[in-house]
Each structure stands twice: as structure tokens, then as C-alpha cells.
N, C-alpha and C positions, 0 to 999 in steps of 0.2 A: 544306684544311679540308673536312670532310664536309658533305653537304647538311643533315644534322641540326644541325650547329653553325651553319651559315649561317642556317638557319631560326630557331634560338634567338636569334642576334644580331639578326636582322631584327625579331623580336617585341619584344625588349628595346629596340631603337632606336625602334620605334613607340610603346612605352609612355613613353619619355623625351620624345618629341616631344609626346605628348598631355598631359603634365604629370606632374611627379614626385609621389610620395605626399605629400611635405611641402607642395607647392603646393596639392594638392587638399584636404588636411586643414586648411589655413589658412583655408578659407572654410566658413562654416556658415550655412545658411538659417535665420533666426530666425522668419520668417513669410512667408506668401504669400497672395495673394487675387486677386480680379477686381473691377475697378471697375464700379459701377452709377451711373446718372445720378441727379442731384439737381437741384432747382429748374428743371426743364425743359431742362437742358443735357445733350446726349448725350455721355456719357463711358463708355468701355469699354476693356477690355484688362487684361492681367495686371500684377501688381506683386509684387516680392519685397523683403524686408528681409534683407540679407546682412552677416554679420560677416566682414571680411577683415583682412589684416595692416595695411591702411591705416586701418581703423576701420569703422564701420557705414555701409552704403550703402543707399539706396532705388534699386531698379532697375525702371524701367518697361519692359515687354516690347515687342518689335517690333510687336505687335498693338495697342499703346496708341493711342487717339485720343480727341479731344474736339472739339466744335464751338467756334466762336469765342466767347470770353468775355474780358472785361477782367481783368487782374491775377490770373492763376491762380497760387496758391502751394501748396506742400506743407506738411502738418502732420498731427498725430495726434489721436486722440480715443477715446472709449469710449461704448458704449451709445447711439449716435446723437448724442452731444454732443462737439462740436469743442473742443479745448483751444487757444485762441489763443496761449498761451505757447510752443507747440511749432512755430509757423510758422517755417520755416527756409529756404526757397528758392523763388524764382520759377521757373516752368517755362521751360525753354529753347525748347521746341517743343510744339505741340499734337498731335503724332503721332510714333510711332516709339520705338525703344529709346533710353533715356536713363539716366544714372547720376547720383545726387546724394549727396553726403556729408552724413551727419547730424551736427550739432554734438555735441561730447562732453557738453554739459550736458543733453541730452535722453536720458532713460532709456527706450528703446523697449520694454523689458519691461513697462512699466506700461500700455501701450496695445494695444488689440485692433482698432483701425481706423486707416487712413490716408486722409486727405482731400486733395482738390484744392479749394482754397478761393478764392473770389472776394474779394480784399482790398477793392476799391473799394465793393462792395455788401454785404459781410459775409454772404455766403450760400455754402452748399456747392454745388460744381459736380459732384462725384463722390465716392464713398466706396467703399473696399474693406475688407471684414472680413478680418482676418488670421487664418490658421490655422496 
């Protein structure tokens, strides 16, 4: 084989390892934002709403963090108003990258904000406007 053929095979192999076009196109970012604190709780970091072959997921970035608060749950809202009917998962951790599956009965296209909500005290801990 010529050097040119070996180079072409090497580039093709690297592309296959990185992900096939079908795998890459199977994911679509529906919205993303950055958390800001609410109710005096420090909450920060990135969040994305992603449509995958497995369904819609909320992905908290590796830079996500919040200080200690009881019962933090994820949910959606609009214009500064939390929709309690969208509350769907308790946070597994108060920092770092995390992925949560959104139940099929929640139409994320209806919402422009994602909340971290304190279930015991019924107050927002953090909110991110989705773009």
C-alpha cells in the first residue's frame, strides 16, 4: 500500500472511532443554558436538553455545582414560574456531570427554563433559561 492509501485509511479509522454519522445525527441539542442561584442557594454550571435514540435527556455539565439543600429535584417552567407537574427526578449528586431521562409525558418544547427545585420547602434552588 502507498503512504497515501495508509493515510486515507488512518483518517477513516479515526472518524469511525469518533462516531459514525448515524450516531452523531441521532443526538440533537434541544436547548442549553447556565444555572443561576435562587433563594440564596449557590447553583451554577451548564445544562443541556438532548434528544437521543433513548429519548430526551437532561445533561448537567461537569461544571455543575450547588451548595447543600434538602430534596433537590429537576423540573421545568416558563417566565420565572415553576410547573410542579414536570418534577421528574431527584438529583443524584450536588456536583459534576449527570444525565437524567425525561419522562415521555413531559413535552420539553413547551418550556424555556429548567429548575432545581427544593421539594421539602417548595422553593427554587437554581434556574437555567434554555436557548
